[in-house]
C-alpha positions in Angstrom: -14.0 -57.5 18.6 -16.8 -54.9 18.5 -15.1 -52.9 21.2 -11.8 -52.9 19.3 -13.6 -51.7 16.1 -15.3 -48.9 18.0 -12.0 -47.9 19.6 -10.4 -47.8 16.1 -13.3 -45.7 14.8 -13.0 -43.3 17.7 -9.3 -42.9 17.3 -9.6 -42.4 13.6 -12.4 -39.9 14.2 -10.2 -38.0 16.7 -7.3 -38.0 14.3 -9.5 -36.7 11.5 -10.9 -33.9 13.8 -7.3 -33.0 14.8 -6.4 -32.9 11.1 -9.4 -30.6 10.4 -8.5 -28.3 13.2 -4.9 -28.0 11.9 -6.3 -27.3 8.4 -8.6 -24.6 9.7 -5.8 -23.0 11.6 -3.7 -22.8 8.5 -6.6 -21.4 6.6 -7.1 -18.8 9.3 -3.4 -17.9 9.1 -3.5 -17.6 5.4 -6.7 -15.4 5.4 -5.2 -13.2 8.1 -2.1 -12.7 6.0 -4.2 -11.9 3.0 -6.3 -9.4 5.0 -3.2 -7.7 6.4 -1.8 -7.4 2.9 -5.0 -6.0 1.4 -5.3 -3.4 4.2 -1.7 -2.4 3.8 -2.1 -2.1 0.1 -5.3 0.0 0.4 -3.8 2.2 3.0 -0.7 2.8 0.9 -2.9 3.6 -2.1 -4.9 6.2 -0.2 -1.8 7.8 1.2 -0.2 7.9 -2.3 -3.4 9.5 -3.7 -3.5 12.0 -0.9 0.2 12.9 -1.6 -0.5 13.3 -5.3 -3.6 15.5 -4.6 -1.6 17.7 -2.2 1.1 18.1 -4.8 -1.4 19.2 -7.5 -3.1 21.6 -5.1 0.3 23.2 -4.3 0.9 23.6 -8.0 -2.4 25.3 -8.5 -1.7 27.6 -5.6 1.7 28.5 -7.0 0.1 29.3 -10.4 -2.5 31.4 -8.8 0.1 33.3 -6.8 2.1 34.0 -10.0 -1.1 35.3 -11.7 -1.8 37.6 -8.7 1.7 38.9 -8.8 1.6 39.6 -12.5 -1.8 41.4 -12.1 -0.5 43.4 -9.2 2.6 44.4 -11.4 0.3 45.4 -14.3 -1.9 47.5 -12.0 1.1 49.2 -10.4 2.4 50.2 -13.8 -0.8 52.2 -14.6 
């Protein structure tokens, strides 16, 4: 009887350990997915911010070029 009880305990312990391993595997998959999503989101945000900054820099350059041209025109008139 004792041997049967210990066999049942060892089987149930083994099943519980297998269950825990499966749970941990699914948690790892979930966390990996979350990590990939966060990295993708942050990368996209930085790229978008860089794009916006580049656009605003181009606008400033165009405004400065316009000012230079108008100054050159006014100097040439004199």
